[in-house]
FINUBA-806633 format. One line per 10 residues: number of its first residue (from 1); their letters; for each residue x, y, z of C-alpha. Coordinates in Angstrom, 3 decimals. Example, Ala and Ser with C-alpha at 12.3 -4.5 7.8 and 13.67 -1.06 7.14 Angstrom:
<nodes>
1 = AS = 12.300/-4.500/7.800 ~ 13.670/-1.060/7.140
</nodes>
This chain:
<nodes>
1 = MRIRTMIAAS = -1.186/23.863/-8.611 ~ -2.889/20.916/-7.002 ~ -6.538/21.224/-6.108 ~ -7.653/17.967/-4.589 ~ -11.016/16.501/-5.519 ~ -12.441/13.315/-4.096 ~ -13.094/10.414/-6.433 ~ -16.465/8.684/-6.423 ~ -16.498/5.083/-7.629 ~ -18.643/1.988/-7.650
11 = AAAAVLVTGC = -19.602/0.357/-4.370 ~ -17.447/-2.470/-3.119 ~ -16.862/-4.462/0.024 ~ -14.836/-2.635/2.639 ~ -11.520/-3.897/3.926 ~ -10.577/-2.440/7.303 ~ -7.117/-2.946/8.712 ~ -6.897/-1.929/12.364 ~ -4.080/-1.010/13.961 ~ 2.021/37.366/1.646
21 = SSSGSDDGPD = 2.006/40.393/0.313 ~ 5.020/40.895/-1.937 ~ 7.547/38.761/-3.760 ~ 9.142/35.942/-1.813 ~ 12.264/36.229/0.268 ~ 15.416/34.347/-0.709 ~ 15.899/33.258/2.886 ~ 15.858/29.493/3.280 ~ 16.023/27.194/6.272 ~ 18.940/27.830/8.606
31 = PDRTRAAPTG = 21.678/25.216/7.996 ~ 21.970/24.738/11.760 ~ 18.402/23.443/11.806 ~ 19.116/20.630/9.334 ~ 19.222/17.392/11.282 ~ 20.665/14.005/10.575 ~ 18.307/11.326/9.383 ~ 16.928/9.226/12.248 ~ 18.254/5.757/12.681 ~ 16.185/2.765/11.721
41 = GAPTGGAPAG = 14.878/0.981/8.696 ~ 14.441/2.482/5.274 ~ 11.068/3.782/4.144 ~ 9.087/1.150/2.264 ~ 9.083/1.254/-1.495 ~ 12.835/0.804/-1.908 ~ 13.889/4.343/-0.967 ~ 17.362/4.607/0.594 ~ 17.398/5.426/4.307 ~ 18.260/9.070/4.847
51 = ERRADGAELL = 17.953/10.066/1.181 ~ 18.318/13.843/0.972 ~ 17.865/16.583/-1.571 ~ 20.236/19.484/-2.095 ~ 17.933/21.772/-0.082 ~ 18.234/19.505/2.967 ~ 14.839/17.813/2.670 ~ 14.836/14.202/3.884 ~ 12.777/11.422/2.325 ~ 10.206/9.843/4.646
61 = YRAEGKRSAQ = 8.251/7.539/2.363 ~ 8.092/6.629/-1.303 ~ 5.385/4.257/-2.509 ~ 5.996/1.540/-5.050 ~ 5.133/1.798/-8.725 ~ 2.547/4.400/-9.659 ~ 1.090/4.714/-6.158 ~ 1.174/8.285/-4.838 ~ 1.833/9.224/-1.180 ~ 0.145/12.508/-0.220
71 = NPAFAPDGGS = -1.254/14.746/2.526 ~ 1.068/14.256/5.521 ~ -0.525/15.137/8.873 ~ 1.418/14.638/12.108 ~ 0.046/12.627/15.000 ~ -0.450/14.769/18.129 ~ 2.719/13.317/19.708 ~ 4.738/13.846/16.520 ~ 5.907/10.234/16.448 ~ 3.956/9.179/13.381
81 = MLMTEFAEGY = 2.089/10.633/10.459 ~ -1.307/10.141/8.846 ~ -1.264/10.105/5.039 ~ -3.272/9.224/1.940 ~ -1.977/6.797/-0.670 ~ -3.637/6.914/-4.109 ~ -3.457/3.689/-6.093 ~ -3.215/4.988/-9.667 ~ -1.051/8.102/-9.425 ~ -1.428/11.658/-8.176
91 = NKGAAALGVL = -5.057/12.100/-7.022 ~ -6.015/9.086/-9.125 ~ -7.811/5.858/-8.336 ~ -8.809/4.410/-4.990 ~ -7.199/5.960/-1.931 ~ -6.286/4.420/1.416 ~ -5.344/5.977/4.741 ~ -2.079/4.920/6.336 ~ -0.012/5.717/9.409 ~ 3.736/6.083/8.959
101 = PLEGDRTLKK = 6.085/5.781/11.985 ~ 8.803/8.436/11.914 ~ 11.365/6.526/13.979 ~ 12.629/2.977/13.788 ~ 10.974/0.753/11.194 ~ 9.197/3.195/8.893 ~ 6.783/0.681/7.413 ~ 3.449/2.170/6.392 ~ 0.465/0.636/8.147 ~ -2.785/0.872/6.227
111 = VLEDPDKAAV = -5.606/1.741/8.621 ~ -8.490/2.098/6.170 ~ -8.674/0.734/2.656 ~ -11.924/0.333/0.735 ~ -11.592/-1.155/-2.756 ~ -12.593/1.359/-5.443 ~ -13.246/4.069/-2.863 ~ -11.246/7.133/-1.814 ~ -10.563/7.894/1.843 ~ -8.577/11.155/1.980
121 = NLPGTSWNAA = -7.240/13.208/4.875 ~ -6.257/16.871/4.892 ~ -2.719/17.982/5.820 ~ -2.554/19.939/9.053 ~ -5.002/19.420/11.923 ~ -6.758/16.258/10.805 ~ -5.427/14.217/13.792 ~ -6.560/15.516/17.159 ~ -5.396/14.596/20.666 ~ -8.571/15.682/22.495
131 = AGAFTFATDR = -10.778/13.637/20.190 ~ -8.315/10.751/20.166 ~ -9.096/10.366/16.476 ~ -8.391/11.618/12.983 ~ -10.910/12.962/10.508 ~ -11.145/12.375/6.772 ~ -13.576/12.302/3.861 ~ -14.740/9.248/1.968 ~ -17.485/8.134/-0.389 ~ -17.577/4.643/1.178
141 = DSGHDEVWTM = -21.336/4.711/1.939 ~ -22.633/7.018/-0.787 ~ -21.993/8.477/-4.221 ~ -20.466/11.599/-2.682 ~ -17.991/12.422/0.068 ~ -19.005/12.671/3.702 ~ -16.966/13.582/6.789 ~ -15.859/10.699/9.008 ~ -13.694/10.167/12.078 ~ -11.701/7.163/13.218
151 = KPGGSPERVT = -9.761/6.305/16.349 ~ -6.465/4.495/15.768 ~ -7.248/0.790/15.886 ~ -10.982/1.493/15.798 ~ -13.708/1.603/13.176 ~ -14.739/4.576/11.008 ~ -17.632/6.678/12.314 ~ -19.719/8.843/10.006 ~ -20.274/12.475/11.016 ~ -22.207/14.080/8.131
161 = THDDNSGFNE = -25.157/12.958/6.035 ~ -26.540/15.037/3.186 ~ -28.715/14.351/0.149 ~ -27.490/16.620/-2.629 ~ -24.643/15.760/-4.987 ~ -22.013/17.963/-3.388 ~ -19.025/16.546/-1.553 ~ -18.206/17.243/2.092 ~ -14.430/16.946/2.220 ~ -11.075/18.340/3.464
171 = PSFSPDGEWI = -12.039/18.167/7.168 ~ -9.894/19.290/10.121 ~ -10.462/19.354/13.892 ~ -10.793/22.273/16.282 ~ -8.123/22.091/19.029 ~ -10.652/20.933/21.649 ~ -11.773/18.105/19.355 ~ -15.424/19.180/19.528 ~ -15.807/20.658/16.035 ~ -14.778/19.746/12.509
181 = VFQQSWEPEH = -14.463/22.308/9.718 ~ -14.821/21.166/6.098 ~ -15.496/22.365/2.581 ~ -18.558/21.701/0.477 ~ -17.613/21.137/-3.150 ~ -19.325/20.039/-6.321 ~ -17.550/16.995/-7.683 ~ -16.679/16.702/-11.405 ~ -19.436/14.233/-12.241 ~ -22.040/16.677/-10.884
191 = ASVQGDSAEQ = -20.465/20.002/-11.811 ~ -22.207/20.282/-15.185 ~ -25.604/20.779/-13.551 ~ -24.246/23.522/-11.293 ~ -23.087/25.836/-14.067 ~ -21.005/28.818/-12.936 ~ -21.444/27.860/-9.281 ~ -19.696/24.496/-9.715 ~ -16.434/25.869/-8.376 ~ -17.726/28.132/-5.625
201 = DSIWKIRKSG = -16.994/25.945/-2.621 ~ -18.159/26.964/0.848 ~ -16.667/26.404/4.306 ~ -18.761/24.780/7.054 ~ -18.293/23.436/10.556 ~ -20.100/20.664/12.394 ~ -19.864/19.127/15.837 ~ -17.872/15.914/15.998 ~ -21.022/14.271/17.356 ~ -22.964/15.341/14.255
211 = GAPVRLVDGK = -26.043/17.526/13.960 ~ -26.721/20.462/11.661 ~ -23.654/21.991/9.978 ~ -23.033/25.737/10.286 ~ -21.878/27.682/7.240 ~ -18.898/29.974/7.875 ~ -18.012/31.144/4.348 ~ -20.615/31.256/1.558 ~ -18.896/30.530/-1.746 ~ -21.915/30.923/-4.002
221 = GTKTDNRQPN = -23.145/33.988/-2.153 ~ -19.816/35.752/-2.581 ~ -18.885/34.214/-5.970 ~ -15.675/32.848/-4.508 ~ -14.124/29.389/-4.297 ~ -13.023/28.484/-0.750 ~ -11.061/25.336/0.054 ~ -8.878/23.393/2.487 ~ -9.802/24.879/5.876 ~ -7.460/24.315/8.827
231 = WSPKGDRIVF = -8.189/25.293/12.420 ~ -5.680/27.434/14.340 ~ -3.995/26.018/17.476 ~ -5.897/28.506/19.685 ~ -9.202/27.634/18.032 ~ -10.090/31.234/17.262 ~ -9.348/31.301/13.509 ~ -9.536/29.090/10.446 ~ -7.223/29.466/7.464 ~ -8.239/28.503/3.934
241 = QRRTSGSESW = -7.438/29.252/0.301 ~ -9.749/31.466/-1.773 ~ -10.148/32.325/-5.441 ~ -12.579/34.870/-6.883 ~ -14.824/33.884/-9.780 ~ -12.993/34.045/-13.101 ~ -9.548/34.306/-11.517 ~ -6.779/31.719/-11.505 ~ -5.022/33.236/-8.488 ~ -5.443/31.691/-5.045
251 = ALWTVDADGT = -4.828/33.688/-1.874 ~ -4.717/32.715/1.793 ~ -7.508/33.995/4.011 ~ -8.551/33.521/7.624 ~ -11.974/33.689/9.217 ~ -12.947/33.661/12.874 ~ -14.394/30.394/14.148 ~ -17.881/31.937/14.269 ~ -17.767/33.033/10.606 ~ -16.945/36.707/11.251
261 = GLRKVTDSPG = -13.661/38.574/10.867 ~ -12.780/37.557/7.296 ~ -9.184/38.639/6.578 ~ -6.867/38.287/3.588 ~ -3.320/37.149/4.349 ~ -1.546/37.150/0.969 ~ -1.840/39.822/-1.727 ~ 0.739/38.887/-4.364 ~ -0.411/37.230/-7.616 ~ -0.029/33.490/-7.839
271 = EHTDPTWSPD = -1.400/30.234/-6.534 ~ -1.037/30.174/-2.757 ~ -2.630/26.975/-1.484 ~ -2.595/24.187/1.122 ~ -2.262/26.434/4.218 ~ -1.675/25.013/7.692 ~ -0.561/26.583/10.980 ~ 2.650/26.548/12.974 ~ 2.096/24.981/16.418 ~ 2.296/28.391/18.125
281 = GRFLVFSSNL = -0.216/29.906/15.685 ~ 2.110/32.719/14.601 ~ 2.834/31.492/11.080 ~ 1.268/29.717/8.137 ~ 3.035/27.211/5.924 ~ 1.727/26.832/2.388 ~ 2.534/25.827/-1.178 ~ 3.057/28.526/-3.791 ~ 4.489/29.414/-7.184 ~ 5.346/32.871/-5.800
291 = GNLENAQIFV = 7.719/34.680/-8.139 ~ 6.442/32.751/-11.194 ~ 8.065/29.483/-10.169 ~ 7.520/26.681/-12.665 ~ 6.740/24.294/-9.809 ~ 5.226/25.293/-6.487 ~ 7.493/25.198/-3.426 ~ 6.921/25.464/0.314 ~ 6.747/28.929/1.914 ~ 6.052/30.354/5.377
301 = VPADGGQPVR = 4.313/33.670/6.116 ~ 3.154/35.416/9.335 ~ -0.469/34.546/10.047 ~ -1.409/38.250/9.918 ~ 0.396/38.807/6.609 ~ 3.886/39.903/5.708 ~ 6.955/38.774/3.803 ~ 6.916/35.099/2.766 ~ 10.011/32.995/3.425 ~ 10.833/30.248/0.962
311 = VTRNDGSYDG = 11.530/26.910/2.676 ~ 12.089/24.281/-0.048 ~ 14.384/24.854/-3.021 ~ 13.971/22.057/-5.497 ~ 12.773/23.695/-8.699 ~ 12.580/20.371/-10.512 ~ 9.714/19.121/-8.337 ~ 6.308/20.224/-7.138 ~ 6.248/20.589/-3.322 ~ 2.877/20.908/-1.615
321 = APSWSPDGQW = 0.479/19.858/1.154 ~ 2.737/20.942/4.053 ~ 2.221/20.226/7.758 ~ 4.198/21.601/10.712 ~ 5.333/19.118/13.376 ~ 3.889/19.588/16.884 ~ 7.338/20.445/18.287 ~ 7.852/23.115/15.617 ~ 11.047/21.530/14.323 ~ 9.934/20.072/10.988
331 = IAFESSPGSE = 7.709/20.738/8.016 ~ 6.484/17.640/6.193 ~ 5.229/17.854/2.616 ~ 4.498/15.872/-0.531 ~ 6.762/16.155/-3.553 ~ 6.258/15.073/-7.155 ~ 9.323/14.977/-9.429 ~ 8.931/16.998/-12.620 ~ 5.410/18.258/-11.876 ~ 2.372/17.610/-9.716
341 = SNPASLWRIA = 0.990/15.189/-12.308 ~ 3.523/12.536/-11.246 ~ 3.208/10.233/-8.203 ~ 4.288/11.983/-5.001 ~ 6.437/10.901/-2.083 ~ 6.625/12.311/1.450 ~ 9.528/14.421/2.712 ~ 10.368/16.660/5.651 ~ 12.634/19.656/6.017 ~ 13.841/21.601/9.033
351 = APKL = 11.517/24.497/9.802 ~ 13.167/27.923/9.327 ~ 14.084/30.066/12.298 ~ 11.560/32.883/12.377
</nodes>
């Protein structure tokens, strides 16, 4: 199961281009919800227009060579998608942010690319209408990740500044655009000095304008690892994935926006990761190997817990990092053929009727 970690690298000149509680259900997406591929040009990278899998998923973008397309996050109007493209394979090498149109000429437009640096967005609520910007993490100005924002066509603006060797990454916006939630993690090059606490990430929030961050979930204090926080559409809850010390199982949890009301969503063994919300806030979409799947697939579960519904059915690939479209019609995700160690491409599938 993929656990993203930012990549610190040597400094270089910047190039800016403007611009579930039990085993899973066998229910899949309703065939009536499967839509024809939109008209227009083919995705870049040589992928055929309208390429589909047997489960109905439609290809959106496949990068060339060993480049890996990851972390789809819909624009607020649903007409385009923010994504991360790694240069050297899955989670490997420098990483650039791009915007992919979903209609017409689907040519990826790079909006931020720093040589030898990694700028990475989180699937889900990383692009916010109220803020008029998207948020992401990058090590462009330091040896560790900080939280940044950027308006389309504008310049990156730094939000956090901290002195220790942890990384501030995986940020997402509150619905009103005033707050950003993120995780604090200890990156591989610094983990050795942290000992057993190296993988006990915490969840924090900070105002978009900066200031002192507020801790919501204390990883070290609870001996848990907490990652990939996404804000609910109503702004009252934050979903994230959690693992207890010494365990390999990840579960989905929610916490109230003030750090109270910690609740577990999934109880079944497995690796349940990458959670994001449906636009009405009633459901969570996530990636999981539920039922001992060899490769994780996309599932949906009620936000208060319940029976998971399997959405993708392509056992020969890893499917992860899902995001729900603002109109509720689609779920976008990354998919790596064979396993998550291979370069990923971006796909979408009709959301199930729930």
